[in-house]
Structure formats: structure tokens, C-alpha cells
N, C-alpha and C positions, 0 to 999 in steps of 0.2 A: 346307730350310735347310741341312742337312748337305751335300747334293749340290752346291749352289751354292757354299758356302764352300770345301769341299775341292777342287772342280774348278776354282776360280778362273774361274767363268763368270758371265755376266750373268744376272740373275734373269729369270724369265718375265714376261709381260705382267701388270700389276696387274689388268687387267680379267679375264683368264683365271683368275688366282688367286682373285679375289673371287667369280667365278662358281662355281668349284670349291667354295669354302667354303660358299656359300649353298645349292648343290645338296646338299652333304653334310649340313648342319644341317637343312635342310627335309626332306630324305629320311628322316633318322633320326627326326625328329618325327612324320612321317606313319606310319612303320612302328610306332613305339611306340604311337601312338594307335590304329592299325588292329588291332594284336595285343592291346594291353592292354584296349581297349574293345570288342573283337570286331567292329570295323567293317572287314570284310575288303576292301571296295572300295578302301580307302586303302593297302593293303599293296603292291600292284603299282606304283602311281605313286611311292610312297616308295622302294621298292627300286630302281626305274628311276633315280630321282634319285641314289641312293647309287652305283649302278653308273656313271652318267655322271660323277659326281665322281671316282671312282677312275680312269676312263678319261682324264679331263682331267689328273689328277695324273700318270698314266703318260706322257701326251703331254708334259707339262712336263719330267718327268725325262729323257725321251728327247731333247728339245731341248737340255736342259742338257748332256747327255753329248756331243751333237754339237758344241756350242760350247766344250767343255772345253779348257783349256790344259794340264791335268795328267792324263795318261791313267792314272796309277797308281791312281786311285780308281774306275776303271770296274767293278771286280769288285763293290764294294759296290752300285753302281747296278744291276748285274745282279740281285743279291739283291732289291733294292727292286722292280724290274719283275716278277720272279717272284712276289713277295709280293702285288703288286697283281693279277696274274692269278689267283692263288689266291683273293683277296678277291672279285673279280668273280664267279667261279664260286660261291663260298660264299654271297654275298649273293643270287645268283639262286636257289640252292637254298633259302635262307631265305624268299624270296618265295613259292616253291611251298609250303613248309611253312606259312607264315603265312596263306596264302589257302586253306588246307585242300584243296589239290589233289594231295597226295602219295599218297593212297589207301593201298593195302597196302604201299607202299614207304616209309612214314613213318619207321620205325625206322632203316633203312639210310641214308635221305636225311638224317635228323637227325644221325647219326653223322658222315657225310662233311661236312655243313655246318659242324658245330661244329669239326671238326679243320682244315678248310681255313681257317677264320677264326682260330682260336687258334694252331695250329701253323704254318699257312701264312702268312696275312696278318701276324699279330703276331709270330710266332716268327722268320720269315725276315727281317723288318725288324731285329729285335734281332741276329740272327746276322750279317747284312750290315754292321751298324754297328760291331760289335766291333773289327775290324782298324783302324778309323780313330778311333773315339771313345775307346777305352781308351788308346791312345798319346797322344791329345790331352790328356786329363786327367792323364797322367803326364809331360806336357811333353816329349814325344818325337815324332819323326817316325813316320809310319804304318809298321807292320810287317806283313808277310805272307810266306808261303812256299808251298811245294808243298801244304801241308796245307789252305790256303785254296782252292786250285784243286780239290783232291779234295773239299772240303766243298761247293763249288758243284755238282759233278756229283751228289753225294749228295743235295743239296737238290732238284735237278730230279727225280731218281729217286723221292725221297720224296713229292714233290707229286703226281707221276703215280700212284704207288701208292695214295695216299689217295683220289684221284679214282676209281680202279678199284674202290674199295669199294662204289660204287653198284651194281656188277654181281656182285661176288664176296664181299661181306660184310665182317665185321670184320677178317679176317686181313690183307688188303692195307693197310687203314687203320693197323693196328698196326705193320706193317713200315715204312710210310712215316713214321709218328711216330718210330720208333726210328732211321730213317735221318737224319731232320733233327736228332734229338737227338745222334746221332754227329757230324753236321756241326758242330753248336755246340760239341761237346767238342773237335774238332780245332782249330777256330779259337781258342777260349778257351785251350786248352792251349798253342798256339803263341805267343799273346800273353803269357800269364803266364810262360812259360819265358824269354822275351826281356826282359820289362819288370817282373817282380815286384819287384826291388830298387828300381825307380824309383817304382812306384805303390802299394806296400803301406802307405804312411802317408797316402794321400790318400783321403778319404771317398768321392768319386764313383767312383774306381777300384774300391774295395773293394765298394761297394754294387752296382754294375753286375756285377762279377765274381760276387759271392755270389748275386745274383738269377738270373744265368744258370745257376749250378750247381743251384739249386732247380728251374729249368725243365727242365734236363737230367734230374734225378731224376724229375720228373713224366713225362717222355717214356718213361723206362725202366719205371715202374710202369704207366702207361696202355698203352703199346705191348705190354708183356708180357701184360697182361690180354686185350687184343684178339686177340693171337695165340692165346691159349687160348680164344677165343670167349666171353669174359666182357665183356658190354657194361654198364658202369656210368656212366650219363650224368653224374651229379653226385655224385662221391665226395668224401671228405674231402680227397683230394689235389687236387681242383679248387680248393678254397679256398686250399690251400698254394701252388699255382701262381699264383693271382691275387695273393695278399698278398705272400708271400716272394719270388716270382718276378717277375711283371710289376710289382707295386707297388714292389719294391726297385730294379729297373732304372729305373723312372720317377723315383723319388726321387733316385737317384744322378745321373741325367741332369739333373734340375732343379737339384740342388745346384751343378752346374757352369754350366748355361746361364743361370739366373736372374741371377746377378751380372753375367754378360756382357751380358745384355739390359737390365739396369738402368742400365748405363753407369757412367761414373766417379763416385766412386772405386771401382775394381775390387777392389783388395786388401782393404779393410775389409769389403765385401760378401761376398767369397769366404771370408774368415775367419769371418764370422757363420754362413754356411751349412755350414761344415765343422768348426766347433769341436766339441770333445768327441765325436770320431767313434765312440768305443766305445759311447755310449748308443744311437744309432739302430741300430747294427749288432746290439747285444745284444737290443733290443726286437723288431725285425722277424724276426731269425733264431730267437729263442726262440719267437715266434709260429708260425713255420714248423714247428718241432719239435712244438709243442703241437698244431697242426693235423694233423700226420702221425700223432699218437697218438690223435686223436679228441677231444681236450680243447677243445671249441669255446668254452666260456666263458673259458678261459685265453687262447685265441687272440684272442677279441674284446677282452679287457682289455688285452693287450699291444699290439694294433693301435691301440686308443684312445690309449694312452700314446705310442706312436710317432707318431701323427698330431698329437697335442698338441705334442710336441717339434718336429716339422717346422713346424707352424704358428707356434710361437714364434720359430723361426729366420726364417721368412718375413716376419713383421711387423717385424723389426728391419732389413730391407733399406732402404737409402737410395737413392731413385730420382732424387736431385738431386746435381749436382756439389758437392763440399765447397768452400764459399766460402773457408774458411780456408786 
């Protein structure tokens, strides 16, 4: 959606899009059933379907780039394609793990698998979207500079380093994680320096920016541990990254996108999703602080309040034109 809109290009074939979504949904269902119920023969077909869905998505994005009328958004598309590549490798490694075929390389493979999916697939999508999405919610044209180009090269090096962890252990994975965290810092810093005065009062801008900061903090903590050869698969910082990082970025994105998708009247819906911005920002970031301190019950309570607040905003949206 972002690539098509920002590139002023025609959308891909509806048939191709529908196939990609069915492959993704069906593949995820098979993997969950195979791993959760211990039915290992389901893992490989499910993973293959997910990989096929990612490849089709990459094909669609590449076609959109070729048809693009606005070349200034190509850098974001490059981040997306690199993220998809990381996801394809990460899902393949997950299939090996889920089918119990990893053998004595289970620990190193699990480490690379989790980081290619979280830092690579998910993280690079967020990093690549920042130069276009944050200016959009700040009602400003896209901004980028030399720091974005430097971030792109760091992202490629970081992805390669994480993959090298299959052979050389946690150190390269930590270095790659830190490199992508640094890439996110460069792009976010460049955007905030240019647009802070325009976006600081807009909830989507603040939530996406704050969520990215939490993800950057996670890369510092996790990457430093891995460089010190300390492998902690599910630490308290993982919950922080999911809730205050990914969750806040997602909430900020939806706060902007849902009123647009709901159609007219746009302004009342936007006001409903962004009213009282201090409340969601307080709840979710306080949850992040609680999680970083190990206070899991406080984190859970704050997340529940935050979700209730988001749900109340969501149910007030109007999906019909105002006849008045």
C-alpha cells in the first residue's frame, strides 16, 4: 500500500495479491498447527507457502518500482525488498527448526532465525518506512538525506552479518543487530531534526517515533549481549521491544491509516483516533519502562489500559459518509 501510494504507480494484479494473502494465511496456519501440535509434516508445506507469499510480495513491489512515476521513494522500496529477503531466509531456517532437522546447530540457527525475522523482516520495514510515513503524518513532503543512504548500506551489512552467525556464532548477529539499530537511529534522527516542530503535536508521529526509539534501545541491549557471547532468547527486553516498540509503531500507523481507509468524513475520524494524545503515550511508554525493570505485572496492567483506550477510539470511527 505504501509503495503504490508514494510511487504513484498502478496496483498489482488483484489475482496476484489475493494469491499472496491466501498463501501467507494458509502457510502460517499450517506452521502453527505443525509446531503447536507436534505434526512436523505440516511445517515444511506451511513454511513453503509463507516463503512463496513473501516472494510474490517482493515481485509485486519490484513491479511497482518499475512502474513508478516518482523515483524519490525508491530507497524505501529497497529497504522493503531487503526485509523480504531476510524474511525468506528467516522462515526457511524456522522450517528447519520446526521440523526438528537442525541437529546440533539448533541454538545458532534459532538465534539467526529470530533476528532475521525481528530485526531483518520487521525492523527493516519500519526503518524503510520512516522517511516517508513520518513526513506524511506531519503533513510534509518526504525528507531524506545522506544519512538515509548511509543507513541503507548499514542495513545491508547488518543483514549479512546476522546471516554469518550461522557459522561464526553470536558475535556477528550482535554486530548486525547494532548496525541496523544504528541505521534506524540515522534515519529517525534525520527526520526528527527536520520535522520535529511540525509533528510533535500529532499522535501518529509521536507514537511511531517513540516506538522506533524503544526498538533502537532493544538493539543496543541485545546486540551488546551477543557481542559478549551472552545468548538470552526471551529476555524482559523482548517484551519491551514487542509492546513499546512494535506495538507502538503499529498503533501510531493505524491511528493515521484507519481514518483514511474508513473514508469520509476524514477529519472527525482522525480527531477520534488522535484525541487526548498524552494518554496512550503515557500508558505504552510507562509499560516499556516497567518491562525494562522486570515489573511484568505492571507492564501487563498498563498494556491492558492502553489496549482498552485504543479499542474505545476504534469503535467510535464512522465508516459511512456524514449525510448531514
